[in-house]
Backbone atoms as SQL, in Angstrom:
CREATE TABLE atoms (id INTEGER PRIMARY KEY, chain TEXT, resi INTEGER, resn TEXT, atom TEXT, x REAL, y REAL, z REAL);
INSERT INTO atoms VALUES
  (1, 'A', 1, 'MET', 'N', 84.691, 119.791, 149.584),
  (2, 'A', 1, 'MET', 'CA', 84.961, 118.331, 149.972),
  (3, 'A', 1, 'MET', 'C', 83.729, 117.501, 149.811),
  (4, 'A', 2, 'LYS', 'N', 84.227, 116.402, 148.917),
  (5, 'A', 2, 'LYS', 'CA', 83.613, 115.467, 148.094),
  (6, 'A', 2, 'LYS', 'C', 82.961, 114.412, 149.304),
  (7, 'A', 3, 'ILE', 'N', 81.769, 114.116, 149.187),
  (8, 'A', 3, 'ILE', 'CA', 81.526, 112.863, 149.839),
  (9, 'A', 3, 'ILE', 'C', 81.713, 111.683, 149.357),
  (10, 'A', 4, 'LYS', 'N', 82.363, 110.877, 150.251),
  (11, 'A', 4, 'LYS', 'CA', 82.655, 109.482, 149.930),
  (12, 'A', 4, 'LYS', 'C', 82.116, 108.211, 151.015),
  (13, 'A', 5, 'ARG', 'N', 81.859, 107.271, 150.234),
  (14, 'A', 5, 'ARG', 'CA', 81.739, 106.161, 151.046),
  (15, 'A', 5, 'ARG', 'C', 82.400, 105.700, 152.080),
  (16, 'A', 6, 'ARG', 'N', 82.082, 105.743, 153.418),
  (17, 'A', 6, 'ARG', 'CA', 82.847, 105.311, 154.738),
  (18, 'A', 6, 'ARG', 'C', 82.856, 106.579, 155.407),
  (19, 'A', 7, 'ASP', 'N', 82.560, 107.934, 155.118),
  (20, 'A', 7, 'ASP', 'CA', 82.399, 108.989, 155.594),
  (21, 'A', 7, 'ASP', 'C', 81.614, 108.841, 156.800),
  (22, 'A', 8, 'LEU', 'N', 81.904, 109.524, 158.014),
  (23, 'A', 8, 'LEU', 'CA', 81.131, 109.445, 159.230),
  (24, 'A', 8, 'LEU', 'C', 80.738, 111.145, 159.429),
  (25, 'A', 9, 'PHE', 'N', 79.465, 111.474, 159.689),
  (26, 'A', 9, 'PHE', 'CA', 79.157, 112.701, 159.782),
  (27, 'A', 9, 'PHE', 'C', 78.248, 112.695, 160.942),
  (28, 'A', 10, 'ALA', 'N', 78.642, 113.648, 162.207),
  (29, 'A', 10, 'ALA', 'CA', 77.563, 113.795, 163.211),
  (30, 'A', 10, 'ALA', 'C', 76.525, 114.803, 163.052),
  (31, 'A', 11, 'VAL', 'N', 75.435, 114.605, 163.476),
  (32, 'A', 11, 'VAL', 'CA', 74.329, 115.373, 163.089),
  (33, 'A', 11, 'VAL', 'C', 73.930, 116.459, 164.425),
  (34, 'A', 12, 'GLN', 'N', 74.118, 117.693, 163.915),
  (35, 'A', 12, 'GLN', 'CA', 74.069, 118.726, 165.231),
  (36, 'A', 12, 'GLN', 'C', 72.692, 119.261, 165.595),
  (37, 'A', 13, 'ALA', 'N', 71.899, 119.079, 164.397),
  (38, 'A', 13, 'ALA', 'CA', 70.599, 119.894, 164.664),
  (39, 'A', 13, 'ALA', 'C', 69.511, 118.974, 163.705),
  (40, 'A', 14, 'GLY', 'N', 68.373, 119.232, 164.269),
  (41, 'A', 14, 'GLY', 'CA', 67.223, 118.753, 163.467),
  (42, 'A', 14, 'GLY', 'C', 66.591, 117.475, 163.691),
  (43, 'A', 15, 'ASP', 'N', 65.894, 116.633, 163.003),
  (44, 'A', 15, 'ASP', 'CA', 65.495, 115.390, 163.627),
  (45, 'A', 15, 'ASP', 'C', 66.135, 114.118, 163.973),
  (46, 'A', 16, 'TYR', 'N', 67.340, 114.143, 163.281),
  (47, 'A', 16, 'TYR', 'CA', 68.492, 113.047, 163.763),
  (48, 'A', 16, 'TYR', 'C', 69.588, 113.749, 164.531),
  (49, 'A', 17, 'VAL', 'N', 69.253, 114.992, 165.527),
  (50, 'A', 17, 'VAL', 'CA', 70.229, 115.423, 166.231),
  (51, 'A', 17, 'VAL', 'C', 70.678, 114.304, 167.361),
  (52, 'A', 18, 'GLY', 'N', 72.147, 114.230, 167.487),
  (53, 'A', 18, 'GLY', 'CA', 72.764, 113.361, 168.257),
  (54, 'A', 18, 'GLY', 'C', 73.184, 111.969, 167.717),
  (55, 'A', 19, 'GLN', 'N', 72.781, 111.670, 166.242),
  (56, 'A', 19, 'GLN', 'CA', 72.797, 110.359, 165.508),
  (57, 'A', 19, 'GLN', 'C', 74.337, 110.712, 165.016),
  (58, 'A', 20, 'MET', 'N', 74.843, 109.799, 164.328),
  (59, 'A', 20, 'MET', 'CA', 75.894, 109.848, 163.444),
  (60, 'A', 20, 'MET', 'C', 75.554, 109.241, 162.047),
  (61, 'A', 21, 'PHE', 'N', 75.837, 109.822, 161.020),
  (62, 'A', 21, 'PHE', 'CA', 75.378, 109.197, 159.595),
  (63, 'A', 21, 'PHE', 'C', 76.655, 108.589, 158.848),
  (64, 'A', 22, 'ALA', 'N', 76.790, 107.288, 158.815),
  (65, 'A', 22, 'ALA', 'CA', 77.335, 106.861, 157.832),
  (66, 'A', 22, 'ALA', 'C', 77.400, 106.376, 156.577),
  (67, 'A', 23, 'VAL', 'N', 77.956, 107.078, 155.789),
  (68, 'A', 23, 'VAL', 'CA', 77.956, 107.038, 153.906),
  (69, 'A', 23, 'VAL', 'C', 77.843, 105.827, 153.828),
  (70, 'A', 24, 'VAL', 'N', 77.244, 105.053, 153.246),
  (71, 'A', 24, 'VAL', 'CA', 77.485, 103.929, 152.881),
  (72, 'A', 24, 'VAL', 'C', 77.067, 103.711, 151.351),
  (73, 'A', 25, 'ASP', 'N', 76.018, 104.431, 150.833),
  (74, 'A', 25, 'ASP', 'CA', 75.610, 104.361, 149.229),
  (75, 'A', 25, 'ASP', 'C', 75.722, 105.555, 148.412),
  (76, 'A', 26, 'LEU', 'N', 76.234, 105.953, 147.501),
  (77, 'A', 26, 'LEU', 'CA', 76.239, 107.159, 146.803),
  (78, 'A', 26, 'LEU', 'C', 75.201, 106.603, 145.285),
  (79, 'A', 27, 'THR', 'N', 74.050, 107.227, 145.014),
  (80, 'A', 27, 'THR', 'CA', 73.427, 107.208, 143.880),
  (81, 'A', 27, 'THR', 'C', 73.485, 108.365, 143.309),
  (82, 'A', 28, 'LYS', 'N', 72.874, 108.487, 142.207),
  (83, 'A', 28, 'LYS', 'CA', 72.535, 109.914, 141.627),
  (84, 'A', 28, 'LYS', 'C', 71.754, 110.689, 142.294),
  (85, 'A', 29, 'GLY', 'N', 72.479, 111.849, 142.740),
  (86, 'A', 29, 'GLY', 'CA', 71.351, 112.543, 143.840),
  (87, 'A', 29, 'GLY', 'C', 71.227, 112.098, 145.137),
  (88, 'A', 30, 'LEU', 'N', 71.346, 111.201, 145.522),
  (89, 'A', 30, 'LEU', 'CA', 71.139, 110.468, 146.651),
  (90, 'A', 30, 'LEU', 'C', 72.065, 109.947, 147.529),
  (91, 'A', 31, 'VAL', 'N', 72.165, 110.396, 148.681),
  (92, 'A', 31, 'VAL', 'CA', 73.183, 109.902, 149.843),
  (93, 'A', 31, 'VAL', 'C', 72.650, 109.093, 150.537),
  (94, 'A', 32, 'GLY', 'N', 72.901, 107.589, 150.817),
  (95, 'A', 32, 'GLY', 'CA', 72.431, 106.727, 151.384),
  (96, 'A', 32, 'GLY', 'C', 73.050, 106.323, 152.913),
  (97, 'A', 33, 'CYS', 'N', 72.842, 106.712, 154.051),
  (98, 'A', 33, 'CYS', 'CA', 73.628, 106.397, 155.256),
  (99, 'A', 33, 'CYS', 'C', 72.727, 105.465, 156.129),
  (100, 'A', 34, 'LEU', 'N', 73.586, 104.886, 157.225),
  (101, 'A', 34, 'LEU', 'CA', 73.131, 104.117, 158.275),
  (102, 'A', 34, 'LEU', 'C', 73.280, 105.231, 159.197),
  (103, 'A', 35, 'SER', 'N', 72.200, 105.346, 160.165),
  (104, 'A', 35, 'SER', 'CA', 72.165, 106.326, 161.285),
  (105, 'A', 35, 'SER', 'C', 72.327, 105.535, 162.365),
  (106, 'A', 36, 'VAL', 'N', 73.382, 105.986, 163.283),
  (107, 'A', 36, 'VAL', 'CA', 73.957, 105.248, 164.328),
  (108, 'A', 36, 'VAL', 'C', 73.477, 105.973, 165.542),
  (109, 'A', 37, 'PRO', 'N', 73.178, 105.798, 166.710),
  (110, 'A', 37, 'PRO', 'CA', 72.909, 104.202, 166.845),
  (111, 'A', 37, 'PRO', 'C', 71.380, 103.627, 166.573),
  (112, 'A', 38, 'SER', 'N', 70.843, 104.318, 166.048),
  (113, 'A', 38, 'SER', 'CA', 69.319, 103.829, 165.731),
  (114, 'A', 38, 'SER', 'C', 69.400, 102.696, 164.602),
  (115, 'A', 39, 'MET', 'N', 70.473, 102.653, 163.976),
  (116, 'A', 39, 'MET', 'CA', 70.598, 101.599, 162.975),
  (117, 'A', 39, 'MET', 'C', 69.681, 101.405, 161.787),
  (118, 'A', 40, 'GLN', 'N', 69.268, 102.533, 161.602),
  (119, 'A', 40, 'GLN', 'CA', 68.123, 102.804, 160.386),
  (120, 'A', 40, 'GLN', 'C', 68.861, 103.059, 159.162),
  (121, 'A', 41, 'ASN', 'N', 68.306, 102.926, 158.172),
  (122, 'A', 41, 'ASN', 'CA', 68.876, 103.518, 157.001),
  (123, 'A', 41, 'ASN', 'C', 68.202, 105.080, 156.589),
  (124, 'A', 42, 'VAL', 'N', 68.902, 105.803, 156.356),
  (125, 'A', 42, 'VAL', 'CA', 68.268, 107.129, 155.890),
  (126, 'A', 42, 'VAL', 'C', 68.752, 107.729, 154.509),
  (127, 'A', 43, 'ASN', 'N', 68.050, 107.910, 153.391),
  (128, 'A', 43, 'ASN', 'CA', 68.619, 108.426, 152.592),
  (129, 'A', 43, 'ASN', 'C', 68.088, 110.015, 152.415),
  (130, 'A', 44, 'VAL', 'N', 69.242, 110.784, 152.110),
  (131, 'A', 44, 'VAL', 'CA', 69.170, 112.083, 152.001),
  (132, 'A', 44, 'VAL', 'C', 69.482, 112.414, 150.615),
  (133, 'A', 45, 'THR', 'N', 68.986, 113.584, 149.996),
  (134, 'A', 45, 'THR', 'CA', 69.127, 113.991, 148.752),
  (135, 'A', 45, 'THR', 'C', 70.659, 114.753, 148.765),
  (136, 'A', 46, 'GLN', 'N', 71.362, 114.759, 147.704),
  (137, 'A', 46, 'GLN', 'CA', 72.393, 115.260, 147.712),
  (138, 'A', 46, 'GLN', 'C', 72.094, 117.127, 147.695),
  (139, 'A', 47, 'GLU', 'N', 71.336, 117.218, 147.650),
  (140, 'A', 47, 'GLU', 'CA', 71.200, 118.969, 147.895),
  (141, 'A', 47, 'GLU', 'C', 70.783, 119.298, 149.182),
  (142, 'A', 48, 'LYS', 'N', 70.277, 118.199, 149.997),
  (143, 'A', 48, 'LYS', 'CA', 69.750, 118.577, 151.324),
  (144, 'A', 48, 'LYS', 'C', 71.262, 118.074, 152.159),
  (145, 'A', 49, 'PHE', 'N', 71.865, 117.220, 151.691),
  (146, 'A', 49, 'PHE', 'CA', 73.180, 116.683, 152.553),
  (147, 'A', 49, 'PHE', 'C', 74.175, 118.078, 152.559),
  (148, 'A', 50, 'ASP', 'N', 74.326, 118.524, 151.241),
  (149, 'A', 50, 'ASP', 'CA', 75.127, 119.531, 151.008),
  (150, 'A', 50, 'ASP', 'C', 74.707, 120.995, 151.767),
  (151, 'A', 51, 'PHE', 'N', 73.227, 121.087, 151.793),
  (152, 'A', 51, 'PHE', 'CA', 72.740, 122.214, 152.726),
  (153, 'A', 51, 'PHE', 'C', 73.230, 121.879, 154.375),
  (154, 'A', 52, 'GLY', 'N', 73.008, 120.671, 154.669),
  (155, 'A', 52, 'GLY', 'CA', 73.362, 120.385, 156.094),
  (156, 'A', 52, 'GLY', 'C', 74.800, 120.641, 156.330),
  (157, 'A', 53, 'ARG', 'N', 75.796, 120.385, 155.420),
  (158, 'A', 53, 'ARG', 'CA', 77.128, 120.495, 155.429),
  (159, 'A', 53, 'ARG', 'C', 77.601, 122.165, 155.589),
  (160, 'A', 54, 'ASN', 'N', 76.858, 122.764, 154.800),
  (161, 'A', 54, 'ASN', 'CA', 77.187, 123.914, 154.580),
  (162, 'A', 54, 'ASN', 'C', 76.660, 125.020, 155.972),
  (163, 'A', 55, 'ASN', 'N', 75.604, 124.525, 156.606),
  (164, 'A', 55, 'ASN', 'CA', 75.077, 125.277, 157.495),
  (165, 'A', 55, 'ASN', 'C', 75.308, 124.482, 158.937),
  (166, 'A', 56, 'ASP', 'N', 76.311, 123.810, 159.123),
  (167, 'A', 56, 'ASP', 'CA', 76.578, 123.273, 160.119),
  (168, 'A', 56, 'ASP', 'C', 75.579, 122.257, 160.869),
  (169, 'A', 57, 'ILE', 'N', 74.836, 121.779, 160.013),
  (170, 'A', 57, 'ILE', 'CA', 73.721, 120.854, 160.692),
  (171, 'A', 57, 'ILE', 'C', 74.351, 119.548, 160.769),
  (172, 'A', 58, 'ILE', 'N', 74.938, 119.059, 159.844),
  (173, 'A', 58, 'ILE', 'CA', 75.986, 117.972, 159.916),
  (174, 'A', 58, 'ILE', 'C', 77.454, 118.190, 159.788),
  (175, 'A', 59, 'GLU', 'N', 78.344, 117.679, 160.476),
  (176, 'A', 59, 'GLU', 'CA', 79.605, 117.968, 160.399),
  (177, 'A', 59, 'GLU', 'C', 80.387, 116.579, 160.470),
  (178, 'A', 60, 'TYR', 'N', 81.558, 116.459, 159.328),
  (179, 'A', 60, 'TYR', 'CA', 82.465, 115.589, 159.292),
  (180, 'A', 60, 'TYR', 'C', 83.092, 115.001, 160.191),
  (181, 'A', 61, 'VAL', 'N', 83.414, 113.690, 160.974),
  (182, 'A', 61, 'VAL', 'CA', 83.904, 113.236, 161.654),
  (183, 'A', 61, 'VAL', 'C', 85.263, 112.542, 161.236),
  (184, 'A', 62, 'GLU', 'N', 84.857, 111.366, 160.567),
  (185, 'A', 62, 'GLU', 'CA', 86.050, 110.779, 160.304),
  (186, 'A', 62, 'GLU', 'C', 85.811, 109.887, 159.087),
  (187, 'A', 63, 'THR', 'N', 86.660, 109.270, 158.402),
  (188, 'A', 63, 'THR', 'CA', 86.608, 108.288, 157.504),
  (189, 'A', 63, 'THR', 'C', 86.502, 106.868, 158.346),
  (190, 'A', 64, 'LEU', 'N', 85.425, 106.119, 158.132),
  (191, 'A', 64, 'LEU', 'CA', 85.648, 104.727, 159.054),
  (192, 'A', 64, 'LEU', 'C', 86.682, 103.746, 158.431),
  (193, 'A', 65, 'THR', 'N', 87.263, 102.978, 159.165),
  (194, 'A', 65, 'THR', 'CA', 88.076, 101.916, 158.730),
  (195, 'A', 65, 'THR', 'C', 87.377, 100.957, 157.894),
  (196, 'A', 66, 'THR', 'N', 87.923, 100.228, 157.349),
  (197, 'A', 66, 'THR', 'CA', 87.259, 99.185, 156.212),
  (198, 'A', 66, 'THR', 'C', 86.602, 98.274, 157.089),
  (199, 'A', 67, 'ASP', 'N', 87.177, 97.645, 158.355),
  (200, 'A', 67, 'ASP', 'CA', 86.621, 96.417, 159.235),
  (201, 'A', 67, 'ASP', 'C', 85.389, 97.306, 159.686),
  (202, 'A', 68, 'VAL', 'N', 85.270, 98.274, 160.231),
  (203, 'A', 68, 'VAL', 'CA', 84.071, 98.786, 160.845),
  (204, 'A', 68, 'VAL', 'C', 83.035, 99.305, 159.669),
  (205, 'A', 69, 'PHE', 'N', 83.522, 99.766, 158.316),
  (206, 'A', 69, 'PHE', 'CA', 82.630, 100.138, 157.491),
  (207, 'A', 69, 'PHE', 'C', 82.003, 98.709, 157.112),
  (208, 'A', 70, 'GLN', 'N', 82.738, 97.435, 157.081),
  (209, 'A', 70, 'GLN', 'CA', 82.110, 96.166, 156.670),
  (210, 'A', 70, 'GLN', 'C', 80.611, 95.881, 157.442),
  (211, 'A', 71, 'VAL', 'N', 81.245, 96.080, 158.731),
  (212, 'A', 71, 'VAL', 'CA', 79.848, 95.819, 159.747),
  (213, 'A', 71, 'VAL', 'C', 78.695, 96.869, 159.481),
  (214, 'A', 72, 'ILE', 'N', 79.053, 98.012, 159.105),
  (215, 'A', 72, 'ILE', 'CA', 77.883, 99.205, 158.761),
  (216, 'A', 72, 'ILE', 'C', 77.072, 98.676, 157.647),
  (217, 'A', 73, 'HIS', 'N', 77.912, 98.524, 156.281),
  (218, 'A', 73, 'HIS', 'CA', 77.274, 98.067, 155.190),
  (219, 'A', 73, 'HIS', 'C', 76.730, 96.794, 155.249),
  (220, 'A', 74, 'ALA', 'N', 77.041, 96.147, 155.729),
  (221, 'A', 74, 'ALA', 'CA', 75.887, 94.952, 156.309),
  (222, 'A', 74, 'ALA', 'C', 74.966, 95.040, 157.080),
  (223, 'A', 75, 'GLN', 'N', 74.628, 95.821, 158.031),
  (224, 'A', 75, 'GLN', 'CA', 73.531, 96.410, 158.732),
  (225, 'A', 75, 'GLN', 'C', 72.803, 97.065, 157.586),
  (226, 'A', 76, 'TYR', 'N', 73.336, 98.357, 157.028),
  (227, 'A', 76, 'TYR', 'CA', 72.365, 98.781, 155.957),
  (228, 'A', 76, 'TYR', 'C', 71.753, 97.914, 154.719),
  (229, 'A', 77, 'THR', 'N', 72.696, 97.102, 154.244),
  (230, 'A', 77, 'THR', 'CA', 72.142, 95.672, 153.197),
  (231, 'A', 77, 'THR', 'C', 70.996, 95.235, 153.940),
  (232, 'A', 78, 'LYS', 'N', 71.137, 94.535, 155.119),
  (233, 'A', 78, 'LYS', 'CA', 70.269, 93.761, 155.889),
  (234, 'A', 78, 'LYS', 'C', 68.825, 94.670, 155.959),
  (235, 'A', 79, 'ASN', 'N', 69.175, 96.036, 156.335),
  (236, 'A', 79, 'ASN', 'CA', 67.541, 96.689, 156.608),
  (237, 'A', 79, 'ASN', 'C', 66.900, 97.289, 155.314),
  (238, 'A', 80, 'ALA', 'N', 67.841, 97.399, 154.253),
  (239, 'A', 80, 'ALA', 'CA', 67.183, 97.388, 152.534),
  (240, 'A', 80, 'ALA', 'C', 66.568, 96.297, 152.218),
  (241, 'A', 81, 'ASN', 'N', 67.147, 95.097, 152.502),
  (242, 'A', 81, 'ASN', 'CA', 66.439, 94.015, 152.207),
  (243, 'A', 81, 'ASN', 'C', 65.466, 93.362, 152.923),
  (244, 'A', 82, 'SER', 'N', 65.087, 93.845, 153.910),
  (245, 'A', 82, 'SER', 'CA', 63.919, 93.491, 155.004),
  (246, 'A', 82, 'SER', 'C', 62.907, 94.723, 154.443),
  (247, 'A', 83, 'ASN', 'N', 63.163, 95.537, 153.812),
  (248, 'A', 83, 'ASN', 'CA', 62.125, 96.597, 153.667),
  (249, 'A', 83, 'ASN', 'C', 61.446, 96.255, 152.459),
  (250, 'A', 84, 'ASN', 'N', 61.848, 95.429, 151.724),
  (251, 'A', 84, 'ASN', 'CA', 60.940, 94.763, 150.350),
  (252, 'A', 84, 'ASN', 'C', 60.238, 94.230, 150.626);
């Protein structure tokens, strides 16, 4: 399954257990997510993201609706701009 913007994943293990990763940005080799409910940006390499999916560390939940994604995207952008 190819990762797409608006995909939502549940984190089942590791440092982010209990969080949801909403995929906001896909760049070469990097998956940019907003972690919910902490509302922090998390950048994961494509390799680690695939490893997590293949080993049940993260699990696909759903594709977000456009209106929900707009809010997620706005928060992701605000976080990114405040880190500069």
